[in-house]
C-alpha positions in Angstrom: -62.2 -168.0 -89.8 -63.2 -165.1 -87.6 -58.9 -164.9 -86.3 -57.5 -165.9 -90.2 -60.5 -162.6 -91.1 -58.3 -159.9 -88.7 -55.3 -161.6 -89.4 -55.7 -161.5 -93.1 -57.5 -157.9 -92.6 -54.4 -156.6 -90.3 -51.8 -157.6 -92.9 -53.9 -155.9 -95.7 -53.5 -152.7 -93.5 -50.2 -152.8 -93.3 -49.6 -153.8 -96.9 -51.9 -150.8 -97.9 -50.0 -148.6 -95.3 -46.5 -149.5 -96.8 -47.6 -148.7 -100.4 -49.4 -144.7 -99.4 -46.0 -143.9 -97.9 -44.3 -145.4 -100.4 -46.8 -143.4 -103.4 -46.4 -139.7 -100.5 -42.5 -140.5 -100.2 -42.1 -140.8 -103.5 -44.3 -137.7 -104.1 -41.9 -135.7 -101.9 -38.7 -137.2 -103.3 -39.4 -135.8 -106.8 -40.1 -132.9 -105.6 -36.7 -132.2 -104.2 -35.2 -133.6 -106.7 -36.5 -131.0 -109.2 -34.4 -128.3 -107.9 -30.9 -130.4 -107.4 -28.8 -127.8 -106.1 -30.8 -126.9 -103.1 -30.9 -130.8 -102.9 -26.7 -130.9 -102.8 -26.3 -127.6 -100.2 -29.1 -128.7 -97.6 -27.7 -132.3 -97.9 -24.2 -131.3 -96.8 -25.4 -129.1 -94.1 -27.5 -131.8 -92.7 -23.7 -133.8 -92.8 -21.7 -130.8 -91.5 -24.0 -130.2 -89.1 -24.1 -133.7 -87.9 -20.5 -133.9 -88.1 -20.1 -131.0 -85.9 -21.1 -134.0 -83.0 -18.3 -135.9 -83.8 -15.4 -132.6 -84.1 -16.2 -132.6 -79.9 -15.6 -135.6 -79.5 -12.2 -134.9 -81.2 -11.2 -132.2 -79.3 -12.4 -134.0 -76.2 -9.8 -136.9 -76.9 -7.4 -133.8 -78.2 -7.4 -132.7 -74.1 -7.9 -136.9 -72.6 -6.3 -140.6 -73.7 -9.6 -142.2 -72.7 -13.1 -141.1 -72.3 -15.2 -143.4 -69.4 -12.6 -146.1 -69.5 -13.3 -145.8 -73.7 -10.6 -145.2 -76.3 -11.0 -142.4 -79.2 -12.1 -146.2 -81.9 -14.8 -147.3 -79.2 -16.5 -143.8 -78.7 -16.5 -144.0 -82.8 -17.5 -147.1 -82.8 -21.1 -145.7 -80.4 -21.3 -142.9 -82.4 -21.3 -144.6 -85.0 -23.7 -147.2 -84.4 -26.4 -144.2 -82.5 -25.8 -142.3 -85.8 -26.6 -144.1 -88.3 -29.7 -145.9 -86.6 -30.8 -142.8 -85.5 -30.1 -141.4 -88.9 -32.6 -144.0 -90.5 -35.5 -143.0 -88.0 -34.7 -140.4 -88.9 -34.7 -140.6 -92.8 -37.8 -142.5 -92.6 -40.7 -141.6 -89.7 -38.8 -138.0 -89.0 -41.8 -136.4 -89.8 -44.1 -137.1 -86.3 -43.0 -134.7 -85.0 -45.0 -132.0 -87.3 -48.1 -133.9 -85.3 -48.6 -131.3 -82.5 -49.5 -128.5 -85.2 -51.7 -130.8 -87.2 -53.7 -131.4 -83.7 -53.6 -127.7 -83.4 -54.9 -126.4 -85.9 -57.1 -129.1 -87.3 -54.8 -130.0 -90.2 -55.3 -133.5 -88.6 -58.8 -133.9 -90.0 -57.8 -133.4 -93.4 -56.0 -137.9 -93.2 -58.8 -138.9 -91.5 -61.4 -138.5 -94.4 -58.6 -140.0 -96.7 -59.2 -143.9 -98.3 -55.2 -144.5 -96.0 -53.8 -145.0 -92.5 -52.9 -142.3 -90.8 -50.0 -143.5 -89.4 -48.9 -144.3 -93.6 -49.5 -139.8 -94.0 -48.3 -139.0 -91.1 -44.4 -140.7 -91.4 -43.8 -140.1 -94.8 -45.0 -136.1 -95.2 -42.1 -134.1 -96.3 -40.3 -137.2 -96.8 -36.6 -135.5 -96.2 -33.8 -136.5 -98.8 -31.8 -134.3 -96.9 -31.8 -136.7 -94.0 -28.8 -139.3 -96.1 -26.0 -136.0 -94.9 -26.4 -138.2 -90.8 -26.3 -141.1 -92.0 -23.8 -140.5 -94.3 -21.6 -139.3 -91.9 -22.3 -141.3 -89.6 -21.6 -144.5 -91.9 -18.1 -142.6 -92.2 -17.7 -142.3 -88.4 -18.4 -146.4 -88.4 -15.8 -147.4 -91.5 -13.3 -145.5 -89.0 -13.8 -147.2 -85.9 -14.0 -150.6 -87.6 -11.0 -149.9 -89.2 -8.5 -148.9 -85.9 -10.5 -151.0 -84.0 -8.7 -154.9 -82.8 -11.9 -156.7 -82.6 -11.8 -160.3 -83.0 -14.9 -161.1 -85.3 -16.5 -164.1 -84.6 -19.5 -164.8 -86.5 -21.9 -163.4 -83.2 -20.3 -160.4 -83.5 -20.3 -160.4 -87.3 -24.0 -160.6 -87.1 -24.6 -158.2 -84.3 -23.6 -155.7 -86.8 -26.1 -155.9 -89.5 -29.0 -156.8 -86.4 -27.8 -153.6 -83.9 -27.6 -150.7 -87.0 -31.8 -152.6 -88.3 -32.8 -153.6 -84.3 -31.0 -149.8 -83.3 -33.4 -147.8 -86.3 -36.3 -150.1 -85.4 -36.8 -149.0 -81.4 -36.1 -145.0 -82.6 -38.6 -145.7 -84.7 -41.1 -146.9 -82.0 -39.7 -143.7 -79.9 -41.0 -141.5 -82.7 -44.5 -143.0 -82.7 -44.9 -142.9 -79.3 -43.9 -139.2 -78.6 -46.0 -138.5 -81.7 -49.1 -140.5 -79.8 -48.5 -138.4 -76.6 -48.4 -135.2 -78.9 -52.7 -136.4 -79.2 -53.0 -135.4 -75.4 -50.3 -133.1 -75.1 -50.5 -131.0 -78.4 -47.4 -129.0 -77.6 -44.4 -131.3 -76.9 -42.4 -131.7 -79.9 -39.2 -131.0 -77.8 -40.7 -133.9 -74.7 -40.0 -135.8 -78.2 -37.1 -134.4 -78.7 -35.4 -135.3 -75.6 -35.6 -139.3 -75.9 -34.9 -138.7 -79.8 -32.1 -136.6 -80.4 -31.3 -136.2 -77.3 -31.7 -139.8 -77.1 -29.0 -140.8 -79.8 -26.7 -137.9 -78.4 -26.1 -139.7 -75.4 -25.6 -142.9 -76.9 -22.9 -141.6 -78.9 -20.9 -141.4 -75.1 -20.3 -144.1 -73.2 -22.3 -146.1 -70.3 -19.5 -145.6 -67.7 -20.0 -141.4 -67.7 -23.4 -141.3 -66.7 -25.0 -142.3 -63.4 -26.3 -145.7 -62.5 -30.1 -144.6 -62.7 -29.5 -142.9 -65.9 -28.4 -146.0 -67.7 -31.2 -148.3 -65.5 -33.7 -146.0 -67.3 -32.4 -146.4 -70.6 -32.1 -150.3 -70.3 -35.4 -150.9 -68.5 -38.2 -148.2 -68.8 -36.6 -146.4 -72.6 -34.7 -149.1 -73.8 -32.4 -147.3 -75.6 -29.4 -148.9 -75.0 -29.9 -152.1 -76.5 -29.5 -149.8 -80.0 -25.8 -149.5 -79.0 -24.7 -150.0 -75.3 -25.0 -153.2 -75.1 -24.7 -155.2 -78.0 -21.3 -152.9 -78.8 -20.3 -154.3 -75.0 -20.0 -157.8 -76.9 -18.4 -156.8 -79.7 -15.5 -154.9 -77.9 -15.9 -157.3 -75.4 -16.3 -154.7 -72.6 -17.9 -155.3 -68.9 -21.9 -154.7 -69.9 -24.2 -152.0 -68.4 -25.4 -152.9 -65.1 -23.6 -156.1 -64.8 -26.1 -158.1 -67.2 -25.8 -161.1 -68.5 -23.9 -161.5 -72.0 -26.9 -162.9 -73.8 -28.6 -159.6 -73.9 -26.7 -158.4 -76.4 -28.6 -160.6 -78.9 -31.5 -159.5 -77.5 -32.2 -156.0 -79.6 -34.5 -157.1 -82.7 -37.0 -159.2 -79.7 -36.7 -155.1 -78.2 -37.5 -153.9 -81.3 -40.4 -156.0 -82.1 -41.7 -155.1 -78.1 -41.5 -151.0 -78.0 -43.0 -151.5 -81.8 -45.9 -153.1 -81.2 -46.3 -150.4 -77.8 -46.2 -147.5 -80.2 -47.9 -149.3 -81.8 -50.9 -149.4 -79.3 -50.5 -146.3 -78.0 -50.9 -144.8 -81.9 -53.8 -146.5 -81.8 -54.8 -144.9 -78.6 -53.6 -141.2 -79.4 -55.6 -142.1 -82.1 -59.2 -143.0 -80.7 -58.8 -140.2 -78.3 -58.3 -137.0 -81.1 -62.1 -135.2 -81.4 -60.2 -132.6 -83.7 -59.9 -129.0 -82.9 -64.1 -128.4 -83.6 -63.9 -125.5 -86.5 
């Protein structure tokens, strides 16, 4: 009975958090859409800024035929998967990197006294609909790659496409939450967090063959960003797996994403319990 009550309580808290997140995000969306021209310009700016990353790749391929053994369509495929997955996570909870400032100036205290889960409040704070520009840009590159790649679309490969995008977004969300939890201790560690979020997605836009083997091991077994696109994309493209891993690992991103989210949740709760306010 006690276990059932606890499980029911957890489900209730999750539902409450999702509802609160939706209400806060909706408030910021209504605020954003009150200035539609400003929204359009900032969204286009977000689109154009992120597009420069792919322009850099195009400039590289104007001088070479392959990068680390990968052709332009294959690199575009990696780029699109990484950009869309990260863009969805950034859209959903990209505001988590503001937590350090709230910890330093004590404004986190105002969130603690509200009858709403703190994680939902921090994640939805200043919800930036303009970040859709990054998602759209990634989808365009991914669409180009799918149009020009010569892939034998088996049932397994077709199944991997939505799994990669959703699992990749969940993995990046877990990294955002874990990095925010670290800021309870470090307080001024947003750049450290950016190394794993923005830096991670930039790294995944390139083939694993251009990086040192030790780095590939690190993003496979320590911070499992390789499950966002490198490993499942290797199956889709018919490429050798990084680190000579078995073929079935291409279908494990959902499991890895679930494990990452669970660990990030534990880190968040530990960080929140350690918070002692600023004393002001």
